[in-house]
MINUSE-66796 format. One record per residue (C-alpha): residue number from 1; residue in three letters; x, y, z. Coordinates in pm, 1 decimal, padded with zeros to 6 digits, always signed. Each point is the difference from the previous one (the first is absolute). Example, Ala and Ser with C-alpha at 12.3 -4.5 7.8 and 13.67 -1.06 7.14 Angstrom:
<nodes>
+-----+-----+----------+----------+----------+
|   i |  aa |       px |       py |       pz |
+-----+-----+----------+----------+----------+
|   1 | ALA | +01230.0 | -00450.0 | +00780.0 |
|   2 | SER | +00137.0 | +00344.0 | -00066.0 |
+-----+-----+----------+----------+----------+
</nodes>
This chain:
<nodes>
+-----+-----+----------+----------+----------+
|   i |  aa |       px |       py |       pz |
+-----+-----+----------+----------+----------+
|   1 | MET | +02941.6 | +02146.7 | -01392.2 |
|   2 | LYS | -00326.9 | +00104.7 | -00027.3 |
|   3 | VAL | -00229.1 | -00254.7 | -00178.2 |
|   4 | PHE | -00272.7 | +00280.5 | +00049.4 |
|   5 | LYS | -00046.3 | +00380.0 | -00086.6 |
|   6 | ASN | -00227.9 | +00046.5 | +00287.3 |
|   7 | ASN | -00032.6 | -00115.7 | +00300.1 |
|   8 | LYS | -00377.7 | -00099.0 | -00101.7 |
|   9 | LEU | +00068.6 | -00249.6 | -00260.8 |
|  10 | GLN | +00211.3 | -00184.0 | +00250.2 |
|  11 | ARG | -00226.4 | -00030.0 | +00253.3 |
|  12 | LEU | -00289.1 | -00069.3 | -00220.6 |
|  13 | ALA | +00298.8 | -00273.7 | -00135.5 |
|  14 | SER | +00057.0 | -00115.0 | +00327.1 |
|  15 | PHE | -00370.6 | -00045.7 | +00074.4 |
|  16 | VAL | -00077.5 | -00227.1 | -00283.5 |
|  17 | LEU | +00354.8 | -00157.0 | +00021.8 |
|  18 | VAL | +00006.6 | -00096.2 | +00354.9 |
|  19 | PRO | -00307.6 | -00210.5 | +00047.1 |
|  20 | ILE | +00078.3 | -00190.3 | -00303.9 |
|  21 | VAL | +00333.1 | -00092.6 | +00134.3 |
|  22 | LEU | -00134.5 | -00124.9 | +00340.7 |
|  23 | SER | -00303.9 | -00181.8 | -00180.0 |
|  24 | ALA | +00288.4 | -00217.9 | -00185.6 |
|  25 | CYS | +00180.2 | -00035.1 | +00312.0 |
|  26 | VAL | -00288.9 | -00194.5 | +00147.8 |
|  27 | LYS | +00000.5 | -00389.8 | -00093.3 |
|  28 | GLY | -00392.1 | -00110.0 | +00003.2 |
|  29 | ALA | -00300.2 | -00128.0 | -00194.6 |
|  30 | THR | -00324.3 | +00226.3 | -00139.5 |
|  31 | THR | -00154.1 | -00331.9 | +00187.6 |
|  32 | ARG | -00013.5 | -00149.7 | +00281.5 |
|  33 | LEU | +00033.4 | -00375.5 | -00152.4 |
|  34 | ASP | +00314.1 | -00057.6 | +00241.3 |
|  35 | PRO | -00112.7 | -00041.8 | +00359.3 |
|  36 | GLN | +00389.9 | -00003.5 | +00112.6 |
|  37 | SER | +00039.1 | +00382.2 | -00131.2 |
|  38 | TYR | -00270.6 | +00149.8 | +00256.9 |
|  39 | ASN | -00028.4 | -00039.3 | +00376.3 |
|  40 | LEU | -00314.7 | +00040.3 | +00184.6 |
|  41 | ILE | -00001.3 | +00304.1 | +00224.0 |
|  42 | GLN | -00330.2 | -00024.7 | +00103.0 |
|  43 | GLU | -00321.5 | -00159.1 | -00029.5 |
|  44 | GLY | -00391.4 | +00048.2 | +00181.7 |
|  45 | THR | -00392.7 | -00028.4 | -00030.2 |
|  46 | ILE | -00246.3 | +00201.8 | -00132.8 |
|  47 | LEU | -00388.3 | -00049.8 | -00043.1 |
|  48 | PRO | -00007.0 | -00203.6 | -00354.4 |
|  49 | GLN | -00239.5 | +00280.7 | -00167.1 |
|  50 | SER | +00258.5 | +00276.8 | +00077.5 |
|  51 | GLY | +00288.6 | -00187.3 | -00206.4 |
|  52 | LEU | -00069.5 | +00249.8 | -00369.2 |
|  53 | ALA | -00023.3 | +00273.7 | +00276.6 |
|  54 | PHE | +00272.7 | -00039.2 | +00169.1 |
|  55 | SER | +00254.3 | -00065.4 | -00343.6 |
|  56 | VAL | -00134.9 | +00369.4 | -00094.6 |
|  57 | CYS | +00115.0 | +00149.2 | +00316.7 |
|  58 | LEU | +00334.5 | -00194.2 | -00021.5 |
|  59 | LEU | -00000.5 | +00155.1 | -00367.6 |
|  60 | ASP | -00078.7 | +00297.1 | +00098.7 |
|  61 | GLY | +00248.7 | +00054.2 | +00347.2 |
|  62 | PHE | +00280.3 | -00078.1 | -00332.2 |
|  63 | ASP | -00111.2 | +00256.7 | -00201.4 |
|  64 | GLY | +00301.5 | +00221.5 | -00021.3 |
|  65 | PHE | +00284.6 | -00266.0 | +00155.1 |
|  66 | ARG | +00268.1 | -00067.7 | -00209.3 |
|  67 | GLY | -00134.9 | -00192.4 | -00308.5 |
|  68 | PHE | -00326.2 | -00097.7 | -00085.4 |
|  69 | SER | -00266.3 | -00257.7 | +00116.2 |
|  70 | ARG | -00254.3 | -00221.7 | -00152.4 |
|  71 | GLN | -00249.8 | -00171.6 | +00091.3 |
|  72 | THR | -00083.6 | -00407.0 | -00116.4 |
|  73 | ARG | -00274.1 | -00199.0 | +00078.5 |
|  74 | ARG | +00074.0 | -00344.2 | -00014.8 |
|  75 | THR | -00217.1 | -00368.7 | +00062.9 |
|  76 | ASN | -00040.8 | +00084.7 | +00367.0 |
|  77 | SER | +00207.8 | +00314.5 | +00083.5 |
|  78 | TYR | +00039.0 | +00334.9 | -00093.6 |
|  79 | ARG | +00377.3 | +00063.9 | -00031.9 |
|  80 | VAL | +00153.8 | +00385.1 | +00037.9 |
|  81 | ASP | +00354.9 | +00004.8 | -00139.6 |
|  82 | LEU | +00173.4 | +00325.1 | +00093.9 |
|  83 | MET | +00258.4 | +00020.3 | -00249.5 |
|  84 | GLY | +00340.0 | +00177.1 | -00035.4 |
|  85 | MET | +00113.8 | +00258.9 | -00205.7 |
|  86 | GLY | +00054.8 | -00062.1 | -00351.2 |
|  87 | GLY | -00287.3 | -00266.0 | +00041.3 |
|  88 | SER | +00272.9 | -00252.6 | +00009.2 |
|  89 | SER | -00067.6 | -00203.9 | +00341.7 |
|  90 | VAL | -00267.9 | -00072.9 | +00261.7 |
|  91 | MET | +00130.9 | +00173.0 | +00314.3 |
|  92 | LEU | -00325.0 | -00104.1 | +00217.9 |
|  93 | SER | -00276.8 | -00216.5 | -00120.4 |
|  94 | ALA | -00303.0 | -00072.4 | +00234.5 |
|  95 | ASP | -00274.3 | -00269.0 | -00071.5 |
|  96 | ILE | -00274.8 | +00089.1 | +00113.9 |
|  97 | PHE | -00243.5 | -00334.4 | +00015.4 |
|  98 | ASP | -00377.4 | -00077.6 | -00046.0 |
|  99 | ASP | -00027.0 | -00136.4 | +00375.3 |
| 100 | GLY | +00126.9 | +00291.0 | +00133.3 |
| 101 | LYS | +00377.0 | -00104.6 | +00064.7 |
| 102 | ILE | +00237.1 | +00228.9 | -00121.5 |
| 103 | LYS | +00436.0 | -00049.1 | -00010.2 |
| 104 | PHE | +00270.1 | +00315.7 | -00123.1 |
| 105 | PHE | +00277.5 | -00121.8 | -00138.2 |
| 106 | GLU | +00336.3 | +00210.6 | -00047.7 |
| 107 | SER | +00310.5 | -00091.5 | -00311.0 |
| 108 | THR | +00232.1 | -00086.2 | +00140.8 |
| 109 | SER | +00211.7 | +00207.2 | -00239.7 |
| 110 | SER | -00185.6 | +00286.0 | +00104.5 |
| 111 | ILE | +00308.7 | +00311.0 | +00037.0 |
| 112 | LEU | -00286.2 | +00283.3 | +00098.0 |
| 113 | SER | -00151.1 | +00036.2 | +00307.0 |
| 114 | THR | -00339.4 | -00158.5 | +00051.1 |
| 115 | THR | -00111.2 | +00171.1 | +00344.1 |
| 116 | GLU | -00258.7 | +00245.0 | -00136.8 |
| 117 | PRO | -00161.1 | -00295.1 | -00212.6 |
| 118 | GLN | -00002.9 | -00190.7 | +00311.1 |
| 119 | ASP | -00195.0 | +00193.8 | +00188.1 |
| 120 | VAL | -00186.0 | +00070.7 | -00263.1 |
| 121 | PHE | -00110.2 | -00352.6 | +00057.6 |
| 122 | LYS | -00023.3 | +00012.6 | +00339.2 |
| 123 | SER | -00222.4 | +00321.8 | -00042.4 |
| 124 | CYS | -00269.1 | -00216.7 | -00210.7 |
| 125 | LEU | +00062.0 | -00323.4 | +00190.4 |
| 126 | SER | -00141.2 | +00252.4 | +00316.0 |
| 127 | LYS | -00285.2 | +00126.9 | -00163.6 |
| 128 | TYR | -00125.2 | -00327.8 | -00194.3 |
| 129 | ALA | +00129.7 | -00273.7 | +00303.3 |
| 130 | LYS | -00285.1 | -00277.9 | +00063.0 |
+-----+-----+----------+----------+----------+
</nodes>
């Protein structure tokens, strides 16, 4: 049984539907409120005045990865989150504290490979390391 009249329409439908289905398979939060749902995977120290530059480095590096990234200014830190497809969950999250400490977390429910964004984090860390 053929659902669509041509292959182009079928490919377009699968391109749109597959990410929606995959994002529904991942149970996750749009914030990092539950510490049990995230593992600390990397940490380090940068010069305190490099916090904003470090967060921009992460944002630029995450650009083009599956999903989208966002930056938030908090009381004593910047937070950069890499959201999963559809923006339904935080896959990776970095805290860049004003004192120069940085921590990088990965969701325990992530089903996608996070090797590329982890490499971005390492690259930014080596660029701004104290």
